[in-house]
C-alpha positions in Angstrom: 26.4 34.7 -18.2 22.8 34.9 -18.1 20.6 32.4 -19.7 16.8 32.6 -20.4 14.8 29.9 -18.9 11.5 29.1 -20.4 8.7 27.9 -18.0 8.4 24.5 -19.0 12.1 24.1 -17.7 11.1 26.0 -14.2 8.2 23.5 -14.1 10.6 20.5 -14.6 13.0 21.8 -12.0 10.3 22.6 -9.2 8.7 19.2 -10.0 11.8 17.6 -9.5 12.6 19.4 -6.4 9.3 18.5 -5.0 9.5 15.0 -5.9 12.8 14.7 -3.9 11.3 16.7 -0.9 8.6 14.4 -0.9 10.6 11.2 -1.3 12.7 12.7 1.8 9.6 13.1 3.8 8.3 9.6 3.2 11.5 8.0 3.9 11.5 9.8 7.2 7.9 8.8 7.8 9.3 5.0 6.9 11.9 5.5 9.3 9.7 6.4 12.1 7.1 3.6 11.5 10.3 1.1 11.5 11.5 2.5 14.7 8.3 1.7 16.3 8.6 -1.9 15.6 10.2 -4.6 18.0 11.9 -6.0 15.3 13.6 -3.0 13.9 13.7 -0.4 16.8 17.0 -1.0 17.8 18.7 -0.4 14.8 20.7 2.9 14.2 19.5 5.6 12.0 21.8 4.8 9.1 20.2 1.1 8.8 16.7 2.4 9.4 17.2 4.7 6.5 18.7 2.0 4.2 16.0 -0.2 5.1 13.0 2.5 4.5 14.5 3.2 1.1 13.4 -0.4 -0.1 10.1 -0.3 1.9 7.2 0.8 0.1 3.7 2.0 1.0 0.7 -0.4 0.4 -3.1 0.2 1.8 -5.7 -2.4 2.0 -9.2 -2.2 2.2 -11.3 -3.5 5.0 -11.7 -7.1 4.7 -9.2 -7.5 1.9 -7.1 -10.6 2.3 -3.1 -9.7 2.5 -1.9 -13.2 2.2 -3.3 -16.8 2.4 -1.2 -19.5 4.4 1.0 -21.6 2.2 1.8 -18.9 -0.2 5.1 -17.9 -0.8 6.4 -14.8 1.3 6.4 -11.6 -1.2 7.7 -9.5 2.0 7.2 -8.3 5.3 4.5 -6.0 6.5 4.5 -3.4 8.9 1.3 -2.1 10.1 1.5 1.7 10.6 -2.4 2.4 11.1 -5.2 0.4 11.4 -5.3 -3.6 12.1 -5.1 -6.8 10.9 -7.4 -9.9 11.7 -5.1 -13.0 11.3 -7.4 -16.2 11.0 -7.4 -19.7 9.8 -10.1 -22.3 8.9 -10.1 -25.2 11.0 -10.3 -29.0 9.5 -13.8 -28.5 10.7 -14.5 -25.7 8.8 -14.3 -23.2 12.1 -12.8 -20.0 11.8 -9.9 -19.7 14.5 -8.1 -16.5 15.3 -4.4 -16.5 15.5 -3.2 -14.3 18.3 
């Protein structure tokens, strides 16, 4: 039996297929990023994929504050591209870079 399919149905199917493909690529990218870290580098592929599915990508602008000491932790950050400057202000008001 053949069924005529409207363009909107085709578009929805392609949209879903494209979205699935993009999600798979994003997971692969996340797995690769996690694998390059000291903390997660020794995990097997299955555990890396499980972790990657829970991870989300976030970008920050230059000089944007990611978190402040004393705040409740909202997660763990893995720096994939770029650099982060970690510092604190000493009791005498001077900036101290944290290594």
